[in-house]
N, C-alpha and C positions, 0 to 999 in steps of 0.2 A: 838390647832388644830381646835376647834370650831369656833374661829373667822376667821381663814384662810380659812377653807372649805366652807364658806358661799360664797366665790368668784370664788369656783372651779367648775370644769365640773362635771355634776351630773353623766356622765358614770363612773367616778373614784368613785364616792361615791357608787355607785351601784356594782361595781367590789369589792369595799372594803366590803361591807356587804355580798356579796356573799362568798368572800373568808373565812370571819369570820364563816358563817353559814356552809360552807362546812367542815372547818378545826376544827371548835369547839373552836378556839381560840377566846376570847372575843373580839367585835369590839373595845372597849376602848384600847385595846392593840395594835391594828393595828394604831388606830389614835395616839397614843402616838409615837409609832414608826415612823410614817410619819411626826410627828413634829420635829424629832431630826434634820434633815438636814435644817429645817427651822431657827433654833437656832443656829446651830453650824457655826464657821468660817471654811474654808478649801480653798484649791487652786488647781487648775489643769493647762492643757494645751489643745491646738487643732490647727491642721494645715489643710487647704482645699488648694488643687491643681488641676488644670484642664486645659484643652485647650492645649496651646504649652507649658505647664509646665510639661505634662505628657506624658508618652511614646505613648499612645494610644489615648489622648484627653479626656479620661474618668475623671470625678470629683472624686478623692480620699479625703478622709477626716479621720483625726486621732481624738481621744479623750483619754486623760490620766486622769482617776479619782485617784487625790492624796489626800486622805482622812485621815482616821483611821484605822490602822490594829487592834487597841484595841477593835473597836466595834465589830468586827467579822462577819461582813455582808459576807464576802468573803468566809466563811466556807459554805455559802448555794447559790452556783452561780446558776444561771438558765438563759437561753436564751429564752425569751417568744415571739412566733410568734402569733400577734393576727390576725384574720381572721373574722372581724364584719360584721354582716349583714347591718349594717347602717355605714358607714365610709370607710376610705382606709385601706387596710392592713398594718401591720407595725411590726417591730422587735425591741425588746428591751432587750439589756443584762442587767441583774438587779440581784436581790437576792430574793429568796424564801420568799415570805410574803410581798414584796414591789410592790405596785401598781404603783407608780409614775415612771417617765423616767429620768434618769440624762443622758442619751443619748439615740438615736434611730434612725431608717430609716424607711421611708414607701415605698410602691409600686410607688409612683410617684417620687422616687429619692430624697426627702428631708431629709436630715441629720441635726441633732441638736448635739450641744456640748456645755458644760459651764465651766466657771472658775469663782470661788469665789474670790473676792478682798476685802471683809468685814473683818476688824480685830476685835478681841475680845473686843478691847477698844470701839466700836460703839455698843456693846449689851445695852439696847435690842433692837433688830431689827423690823421693820415694820411688824406686823403679819395681818393687816387688808388689805389683797391681798393673792393672790393664790401664792404657791411656785411654782417655776420655773418646779419642777418634775411633778406638776399637769398640769399645761398648756402646758408643752411637749407634754403629752399626746393628748391634744385638737389639738395642730398643726398636730401631726402624724394621727389623726384621720381626719382632715379636710383639710388640706394644699395640693393642687395640684401643687404649684408652690411656687418660692422663695417670689415673691410678695405677694402670699396669706399667707404664713407663716409670713411674717412681718406684715400685716395687723393685723393677731391674736396677734402677740407678741405686736405692739403698743396699743392695747386694754386692756391690763393688767396693773391694778396699780402694782408699784414696791415694793419689800421687804426690799432689801439692795444692796450692790454694786456687780456687776457682769460684766464679759464678756462672750458673746456668739460668736460662728461661727455657722452660718445657711448656709448650703449648698443644692443647686439643680442641680442633675445630668442628668436631663431628658428633663426639658421644658425650664428652662432660661439658664442651664449649666454654672453656676457662683456660688460663695460664698460672703458673706460679713461678716465681723467682727464687733461686737457691743460692745459697752462700755455702761453699764447701771447702773448709780449710784445713786440712790436715794435721798440720802442727798445732791447731789449738786443742784445748782440754775437751774430753768427750762431750760434756754438757753443752760445748759451743761449738763443736766441730762442724756439725750440719743444722743450717737454718732455713726454714722454708717460709716464704712470704707469699700470701695471697693478695688480692687486689685490695685498696683502700685500707690497708693494714696499719694500724697505728704504731705497730712495733716495727715497721718497714725502717731500713737504714735512712731512707729518704724523707720519712715522715717530718712535717706534716705535707710535704710536697707527694702526696698520693691521691689516686682518683679510683673510683669504682670502675670495673671492668679494664683496668689497666695495671700492668706490671712493667718495671722497666730497670735497666742499669746503664747509664751512659757515662758513670764515672764523673758527673758533675760537668758535662760539657753542654748543658742548657737544653735538655730536650722537654723538661717540665713545662715551660711556659706555653710552648706550642701544643703540648699534648691536652693543656687545660683549655687554651683558647679553641681548639679544632675538636673538642670532646662531642661527639655525636655525629661528626662530620668526616671522620678518619677513615680512609679506604688505601688503596694500593698507591695511588698516586701520590697522596699526602705523605705516606710513610717513606716513599721512594724520596721525596723531597727532605723529609725530617732526617733519613738515614744519611743523606749526601750533605748534612750540615753538622753532623757530630762526629765524623771519624778522627782518628788521632792522624793528623796531615803529616805527610812523610812516610806512612807506612800502611796505606789503605789499599789491602789488596784485593780485597771482594767485598762486594755489598749484595744480599741478597733479601728479597721481600716475599713473603709467602702469604696467599690467601688459602689458608688450611681448612676452610669451609668447602670451598669452590674448586680446592685442588689446582691452584696456579701458583705461578712464581715468575718473580723478575730478577734477573741476575746480572751485575756488571763487575767486570774484571779489570784490574790495572793492565797496562799495555806500555811496556818499555818502561819508562821513568812518570808516564802519565797515570795519576792514581785513579782507583775505581770511582770516586765520587765525581770525577770530571768525565766519565765515559757512559756512553749510551747502555742501557739495560736492554738483555734478550728476554723476551718474553716466552713462556711456555703454558699452554693448557694441557694439563696432564688427562683431563677426561677426553680429549680427542685424539689421544696417542693410539694407534693401531699399528703395532710394529709389524704383525704377521699378515696385514691385509685382509683380515676375515671379515671385516664389517662391525666387529665388535670391540669397544675401546679396552685396552690391556691393563690400564692403572684403576683397579676397582677392588 
């Protein structure tokens, strides 16, 4: 953690120190906990659909966190809404005591999702870099468009092999899929695919106004059949059909245009795809009860 944190956002470090001070849990414990996803292999999935692929033109994006039930993080589920004095308000479905974001959405409609590609055989991973859960918070704090989110992403040194899906539901109203494989040669290290891209790794199974990475678990037939009718409900159903069973910890679906989200957590040994979803309309959030929505 000491090596990785040197490359991270000071706001994340300050928040972690504040959490340690307020909770009485040693800062070293939080640092060790936040090093776990940097060191472990895992795999997930994400779908983004917008424009003529959705029923209302909104950008919807899913995120399946397929990780480890044995870790027990899902026993402490929280949805944290950040209303910073400096930076963009954002929401992070996470776990109590975890400052980094494995996914999230900000008030400018930027949505982030990640999929791990690195196997255990490639350990030890590069740790002289910020973990994605740290720079995701930087993006959520600072990015007001997909282009600015990509600028922040490209400025980060990489740790290991990942896919990402970044969406923008308000300014540019589109999403991209990214393959970022740090061990690859420089000319192949980062690849960005737009919708309906003939060079996409899944071509010809591509569509306009859709990008996705389900690692071959069968999302495309439904996306093709439901194109033009996709909405939050349909993407919840699709997210529930493509997890890696045995490790489905969290599922989230975002409406990045209307700033809404649906989140399901595993409970005990019952995985997220079997559990009910909690709904949150961020435009109605008024934490200080002044009659003015806070998430804007």
